[in-house]
N, C-alpha and C positions, 0 to 999 in steps of 0.2 A: 452371534456372528459379527465380526468387525467389518464395517463398511468404510469406504473412503469417500471423502467429500471434495469434489472439484468445484471451485467457485468461479462463476462467470460474471460477476459484477462489472469487471472491467471490459467485458465484451459488448457493452451497450454502445449505442451510437457515439462516435468520437466527439460529437459536439456537446455531449452531456456533461463531461467533466473537464476542468482545467488540468494542465500538466501536474500542478502541485496537488490537486485533489486525487488524481490517479495514484500518485506516489503514496499519499497518506492512506488511501484505501488498501493498497497492496501491503503497506506496513502493518495495518491492523489485521488483515487476513493472515499474515505470517505470524503475528502475535497470537491469533486465535488458534493456530496450528491446523488450518485446513491442509489437506493433503496436496492440493494443486491449486495454483493461481493461474487462471486462464486470461490471455490477452488476445484481442482480435488480430486480423490479418494486417501485415505491414502495408499500409497505404501510402503515406508520405514517408519515404525511406529515411530521410534525415531525422525528422521529428520522432517517428515511431521507433526507429532503432535506438535513439537516445533514451526514449522511455523504457524500452525493454532492458537496456543495459543498466539504467539507473535502478530499476526494480531488482535486477539480478544482483546488484551490489549488496542488498540486505535480505533478499528472499533466499535463504540457505537451506532451511528445513523442508520447505514445500517444493514440489516440482513447479517449474515455470514453463507453461505451455503456450505456444504461439501458433495461430492458424496459418497453414501453408498456402491458402488460396486455391485457385483452380489451375495452376501451372507450375512447371519446374522453376520458373523464375521466382514465383511467389515462395516456393519452398526454399530456394537459395537465400532470399531476403530474410526469411524467418531464421534460417541457420546462422546467417551472419549476425543478426541481432542477438541471438542466444549464445554467441561464442564465449561470453564470460559467465554464463549461468552455471551454477554448481550442479543443478539437476534439470537439464533442458528436455523439452518434449516438443515434437512437431505434431500438429493436429490437422488431419485431412478431413474436411467436411464437404460431403457431396450428397445431392438428392438421389433418392432411390425409388421414388414413386414414378409412375409412367409420365404424369404431367410434369413433375419437377425435372426429370431427366431431359425431356424434350424442350421444355421452356428455358431452363437454365443452362444446360450443357449442349442442347441440340443433338442428343444422342438417344438411340433406342437401346434396349436391354443388352444385346450382345456387345455392342461397342462400349457401353457403359462399364461392363465387367472388365474389358481390356483397359479402359481409362483408369478405373480404380486400381487395378493391378500395377499399371505404369506409375501412377503418382505415389501410391503407398510404397512401392518398391524403391522408387527414387528417394523418397524421404527416409526410408530405412537405411539406404546407403550413406546418407548424410548425417543421420542421428540414430543412436541406438534405441531411443524410446519414441515410438510412433503410435498415435491413436487414430482410428478411423471412426468418424461419426456419420451414421446413416441418417441423413436428414429426412424428415417426413416418412420414417420407416413404417408407421402404422397405416399408411396409405399404399404401401408397396404390396405386390403379390408375394405370398408367403414363400413359394418355391424359389422365386428370384432372390428374395431376401436371404434365404439360406445359402444360395450361391455367393451372394455378396459377402456374407460373413466368412465363408470358407476361403474365398479369394483374398480378403483383407488380411486374415491371419497368415495365410501361406505367403503373402507378399512381404510380411515382416511386421505387421501391426501387433502390438502387445495388448491393446485394448480395443474393443469394438463397442461403440455407444449407439443405442437405439433411441431414436427421438420421436416423441409424440408431438410434433410441431403443430398439428391442427387441433390438438386437445379434443379429439372426437371420441376417444375410448373412455368408458367408465372404468373405475378401478378393477373390478372383477375381470373384465375383458382384457384389460392391460396386463393383469397378472397371468392370464392364460397365454397371452401373446408372448410374454417373456419366457414362460415355462416351455413353450414349444420351440423357441429359438435358442435356448440356453445350450452352451457348449462347454468344453473344458477350459476355454480361455476366459479372460476377465470380461465381464459384461457390464457396461454402464448404461444409465438411463438419463434422458433429459426430457422433461415434460413442461409444456406450456401451462401456466396457471390461470388462463383466462376464465375457466369455469370454477376456480377455487378448489379443484380436486387433485392438484399436483402432489401434495404431501401424501394423500391417501394412495395415489398411484405408486409413489415411491415405496411406501411400506409394503404394499401388496407385491411389488416387483422384487423387493428384497426377499420376501418369503418364497418367491419362485425362482431365485437364483441370481438376481442382480447383486453386485457387490460394490458398485460405484454410483453415487448420486450427484447430479449436477445442480448446484444451487446458485442463488444470487440474492443480493440485498437491493430491493427496490426495482428489480427487473421483472421480466415475465416468466422466469424459471421458478423452480421449486423454492419457496421463501426460506432462506437460511435460518431466520429467527424461529419460524414455526417448526422446521425440521429439527433444529437443536432442542426445542422444547419437547418434541416427541421422544428424542433420545433420552432426555433428562427424566421425563415423567413416565414414559412407557418402555424404556429400553430393556428393563429386566423382564417384563411380561412378554415383550415382543422378541426378546433375544437379539437386540440391536445395540451395538456400541461403536464408538468412533474415537479418533485421536484428538478431536477438538477439545479445548478447555471449556467444559460445560459450565463450571462454576463462574467463569468470567464471560461466558458467551453473551449474556444479556447486555452487559455494559459495553463490550467491544462492538457488538452488532449495532447497538444504539448509536455509537459514535460513527460507524460507517453510514448508518441510516440518516444521521444528521447531515452528513455530507451529501448524500443522494437525494435529500429533500423529501424522503418518504417516511422516515420515522422521527417525528419531532414532538416533544412535549410543548405545552403552551409557552413555557419560558424561553425555550430555545428558538421558537418561532419569533418571539419578540426580539431576541438577541440578533437574529439574522436581519431583521428590519432596521434595528437601531444602532448596530455596532459602529457604523460610519458616522453616526450623529451623537457621539459622546455617551454611549450607553453606559449605565451604571448598575453595579450589582450591590446587593445589601445582605445583611445577616439572615434574611429569610430565604435566600436562595439555597437550594440543596446542592449536594456535591456533584450530582450529574450535570446540573446547569453550569456550575463553576468550571468543572473539568471540560465540558463541551466548549466553553469560551476559551479555555487554555489550549485545546486542540485546534480551534479556529485560528489562534495566534501562531500556530505552526509547531507546537511542541508535542513530543511523544514521550510521555512520562511513565515510569514504572509505577506499580501500585504503591510502593513505599513513598516515592516522591509525590505522587498524587495526594496521598494522605497528608504529607507535610505541607503541601501547597494549600490544601483546603483548611488545615488547622491554622495556618498563618493568615489566610483570607478571613476566617472567622474572627481572629484577634483584631485585625484591622477594621473589619466591617462592623464590629461592636461599637466603634467610635464614630465611623462615618461611612458614607457610600464609597464603593471602590470602582474606579474607572478601569477600562481595559488597559490603559497605560500603566496604572498602578498594579494591576494583576500581572502584567508583563514583568514588572520589577520584582514582584513577590516570587515569581517562578525563578528569575535569575538569582535571587538571594538565597532561597531555601532548597531548591531542587538540585539534585546531583552535585552536592558539595563533596569535593574530593581532595585528597592530599595533593599539595602543589608540586608538580613536576618542575615547573619553571617558577623562579622567584625573581622579582625585580630588585636589582642591585642599585642601579642609578641610570639616569638618562640626561641628555643635553639636547635641547631642541632650539634651533635658531629659525627665526621667521621675521620678515619685514616686508615693506612694499617695494624694496629695491634689490632684494636678494631672493634666490630660490630657497624655499624652506628645506631644512635638513634635520635629521635626527640621528643621534648616536645613543644606542641603548645597550646596557649590559644586564644580562640575566644569568642566574645561577641554576645549573642543572647537575644533580648528583655531586655537588661540591665544586664543580668546574664553572668558571666564569666564561660566558659566551657573549661576543659582541657583534652588533649589527649596525651598519652605517648606511643611510639611504637619503635620497632627496625625494621630494614629492610635491604634489599640488596642494600646499598648505601644511601646517605643522602636524595635524592628525594623520593625514595621508602619509607623510614622511615617516611618522612613528610606526604606523601599521606596516609599512613596507620594510622597515628595519626589523620589526618583530618576525615578519615572514622570512627574512633573510636568516635570522637566528634559528628558527624552527625548521627551515628547509622545506616548508610546505605552503602552498597558496590555498587559502580558504576563501570560499565565496562569502563576502560580507552581505548578509541578508538585510540587516538593519543596524542603524547607529543613532542613538538618541542621547541628548543631554538635558537634564532637568535640574532646577534649583530645588534643594530640599530645605533650605533655611533662607531667611531674608537678610538684607543688608549687604554692605560692600564686602564683608567677609563670608558671604554665603557659601554653603557647601554645595558642590555640584555632584549630581548622580549621573554616571554614564552607563548606558546599556548597550552592549554589543551583541549581535546575533551572528554567529558563523554557521555556515552550512557545509557539512561534509557527507558526501555520498547520499544526498537527499535528506539527511537528518539535521535538525536544528539544535544548536547549542548556544546558550546565552551566558553572558558574563556581566557582572555588576562591579562598578568601582565608584568609590566616594572620596572626594578630596576638595579642598578649596581651590585647587588648580585643575581646570577642566582637562588639560593635557594629561596630567597624572592620573586623573580619574579614568580617562579613556584608555590609557595604557594598561592600567590595572584591570579594567573590564575585559580588554582583549586577552590578556594573559589568563584571566579567570576562565574564559570560554575555551581557550586552547588547552588548558589543564584538564578540562572535562573531556575533551576529545581524546587527548592522549591517554587518560585514565581508562575510558571505555574501550579504546582499541587494545589496550594492554590486557 
């Protein structure tokens, strides 16, 4: 039986992760091929809408699900945030136990049924894919819960999820609970893991008709790592399969866990504590440690590029310890090397303390010379603005560094440029005795990687 995995890692308290960390978690979940990436309710409209739209720019295979809150306004906010998503879904999450309904929504059972019908129906008018989550379902009265499920489906919900929020049921009882409530529609489950039984609950629920499992990394839901291991080790005997990349799941989930501060090996714990204090890696560090450091620098590498980076790291580390700055340069040098779309033909940069800095740059693309002219706040800024003029695109400059790689007055300068496009980081490297030349080359190198990947 093929089951779907809906991941709730990003539904944790908003203070848990930074904006950048949320983006990286979503990117890793998409890479893992979970079926749905879930995000919480739109609280801060400007910030949360930006988050959802940024995530939507690269979450294409998975469904992107946003909670609609307790009102039509909340549903409208979710719909607006999802307007660029390839596969949008609205999630209506409401309590169905007697205590939950009265405490949270101030409604008794008859009014609650009307409320569920109203919100699910409204969400269905705004979005073709709607899920209804029956919060604390295991505490609800069975007959009432059957009515809830019927009304949710009739109002337009494609999925109904039953939640054991209190973690009060043992696996056998939970299995019987699902069996009694199973309908022809899709049934999902969400279990709190406070007793360590959530994975067992999930397996029993699947055998009794559930086909959607909600997981998370480091949260209180069914642990994604453990459930992925069940599929890997027991899938054949239990007749369970999913679309996630089982062979890569350990590495990818470990990377997510490293962000969530819940899955750390000893070395990555040291990395977190020391990275701001000149932390160094050496030849004894394994690939997981090195690639975790690479991820912390902001890169999302393919397996091929990860292998190249680690191989180059070992070559450098065999001679000396490697700092995070040097690791950054290694990534820029060996990862995602692509055929150059843009080639530098020539440049003229003018700068002094009495005139505004200006840059005139000529690049070649497909045999045609393209020229950009710009002024800026200093020669480097002017050069980068001229390059933006040629490419016709503004890229977010995430980082810019210049380091000397040789000594003396004829020293070679190494420039590192990091550009961000749709949340993803691309680095370029340039070396020259002229730091302006090195900087221009590094910028072009990063742009070529962006153009190549988009093509």
